[in-house]
C-alpha positions in Angstrom: 0.0 0.0 0.0 1.3 3.4 -0.9 -0.2 6.3 1.1 0.2 9.9 0.0 -0.4 12.5 2.7 -2.2 15.8 1.9 -5.3 17.9 2.7 -8.7 17.4 1.1 -10.3 20.4 -0.6 -9.8 22.5 -3.7 -7.9 25.2 -1.8 -5.1 22.8 -1.1 -4.8 21.1 -4.5 -1.5 22.6 -5.7 0.1 23.5 -2.3 3.5 22.2 -1.1 1.8 20.2 1.6 -0.2 18.1 -1.0 2.8 16.6 -2.8 1.9 13.2 -1.3 -1.5 13.4 -3.0 0.2 14.4 -6.3 2.4 11.4 -6.2 -0.6 9.1 -5.7 -2.3 10.8 -8.6 0.8 10.3 -10.7 0.9 6.6 -9.8 -2.8 6.2 -10.5 -2.4 7.8 -14.0 0.6 5.6 -14.8 -1.2 2.4 -13.7 -4.7 3.5 -14.9 -6.2 3.2 -11.4 -9.1 5.3 -10.3 -8.4 6.6 -6.8 -11.8 8.2 -6.2 -13.4 5.3 -4.4 -14.3 6.1 -0.8 -13.4 3.8 2.1 -11.5 4.0 5.4 -12.0 7.8 5.6 -9.9 8.0 2.4 -9.9 8.0 -1.4 -8.3 4.8 -2.7 -7.9 2.6 -5.7 -6.6 -0.9 -6.4 -4.1 -1.7 -9.1 -1.2 -4.0 -10.0 2.5 -3.5 -10.7 5.2 -6.1 -11.1 2.7 -8.9 -10.5 1.8 -7.4 -7.1 -1.4 -5.9 -6.0 -1.1 -2.3 -5.1 -3.3 -0.1 -3.0 -3.1 3.6 -3.5 -4.5 5.6 -0.6 -5.1 9.3 0.1 -6.5 9.9 3.6 -9.4 12.3 3.3 -9.0 14.2 6.6 -6.7 17.1 7.3 -3.0 16.2 7.3 -2.7 16.0 11.1 -5.5 13.4 11.2 -4.2 11.1 8.5 -3.3 8.2 10.7 -6.7 6.6 11.3 -7.4 6.1 7.6 -3.9 4.5 7.2 -4.4 2.2 10.3 -7.9 1.2 9.2 -6.8 0.3 5.7 -3.7 -1.6 7.0 -5.9 -3.6 9.4 -8.6 -4.3 6.7 -6.1 -5.7 4.3 -4.0 -7.4 7.1 -0.9 -5.7 5.7 2.5 -6.3 7.2 4.1 -2.9 7.8 6.9 -3.9 5.4 4.2 -3.5 2.7 3.4 0.1 3.6 5.1 3.2 2.1 4.0 6.7 3.2 4.7 9.6 0.9 4.9 13.2 2.3 6.5 16.6 2.0 9.5 17.6 4.0 10.6 21.1 5.0 14.1 20.0 6.0 15.0 18.9 2.5 15.8 21.2 -0.5 13.0 21.5 -3.0 12.8 18.3 -5.1 15.2 16.2 -3.1 13.9 12.7 -2.2 14.7 10.8 0.9 13.5 7.2 1.4 13.8 5.5 4.8 12.7 2.1 6.1 11.6 3.6 9.4 12.1 6.6 11.6 10.6 9.5 13.5 8.0 12.0 12.3 10.7 14.6 12.0 8.3 17.3 13.0 5.7 16.4 10.3 2.2 16.3 11.9 0.7 14.0 9.3 3.5 11.5 9.7 3.3 11.8 13.5 -0.4 10.9 13.4 0.3 7.9 11.2 3.0 6.7 13.7 0.6 7.3 16.6 -2.3 5.4 15.1 -0.1 2.5 13.9 1.8 2.4 17.2 5.2 2.2 15.5 7.7 4.0 13.4 8.6 0.8 11.6 7.3 1.5 8.1 8.8 3.0 5.0 8.4 6.6 4.1 9.3 8.7 1.0 9.9 12.3 1.9 9.9 15.0 -0.9 11.8 18.2 -0.1 9.8 21.4 -0.4 12.5 23.6 1.1 12.6 26.0 4.1 10.0 28.5 4.9 12.5 31.3 5.6 10.8 34.1 7.6 7.3 32.9 6.7 5.6 30.8 9.4 5.9 27.1 8.4 2.2 26.5 8.4 1.7 29.3 5.8 4.6 28.2 3.7 3.4 24.5 3.4 -0.1 25.6 2.6 1.1 28.0 -0.1 1.6 27.2 -3.8 5.2 26.8 -4.8 7.0 29.4 -6.9 7.5 28.7 -10.6 11.1 27.6 -10.0 10.0 25.4 -7.1 7.2 24.0 -9.2 9.6 22.8 -11.8 11.7 21.0 -9.2 8.6 19.5 -7.5 7.1 18.3 -10.8 10.4 16.5 -11.5 10.4 15.1 -8.0 6.9 13.7 -8.4 8.1 11.8 -11.5 11.2 10.5 -9.6 9.0 9.6 -6.7 6.7 7.5 -8.9 9.8 5.6 -10.2 11.0 5.2 -6.6 7.7 3.7 -5.6 7.8 1.3 -8.5 11.4 0.4 -7.5 10.2 -0.2 -3.9 7.3 -2.4 -5.1 9.5 -4.5 -7.5 12.9 -4.6 -5.7 12.3 -3.6 -2.0 13.2 -0.7 0.3 17.0 -1.2 0.2 17.2 -1.0 -3.6 14.9 2.1 -3.6 17.1 3.8 -0.9 20.3 3.0 -2.8 19.0 4.3 -6.1 16.9 7.4 -5.1 18.6 8.8 -2.0 21.5 10.2 -4.0 22.1 13.9 -4.5 
């Protein structure tokens, strides 16, 4: 299962904080999967890649309440946590930089913190996509803003690389995805 974190609602569609949703949409387009079905407090779709079933999930609550949808879907499908990848934005990484980890803390990300709390563990993979620092602007305003044109170009490229990183994770595992996509 691949979970993209974001906020529901038209006002958040192209914001920095919704990059997880954008990665799910990119995967859905590539795999021809409809992710508009409603279940688990989320939008989701079922597909297949590399002869494996793939669940694409976008929790449909605000970012800091994403965990319940993830935990409910994991329980429903009886997924081992090694079969879960959460995709989210990251203020600590430069715009467009990818960072894949097999486990770890929330790193100050409220959506990831809620997923960790609801699952009761940090032992699941995550793909963080750098959105850069907020500078003097409050972080909450920065993440809910739309990126600048130069940032948008980097983030669009990062979404494409993230899609390939997810495909690598599905087909070859977390170590291979980390080795290939954590560079630079």
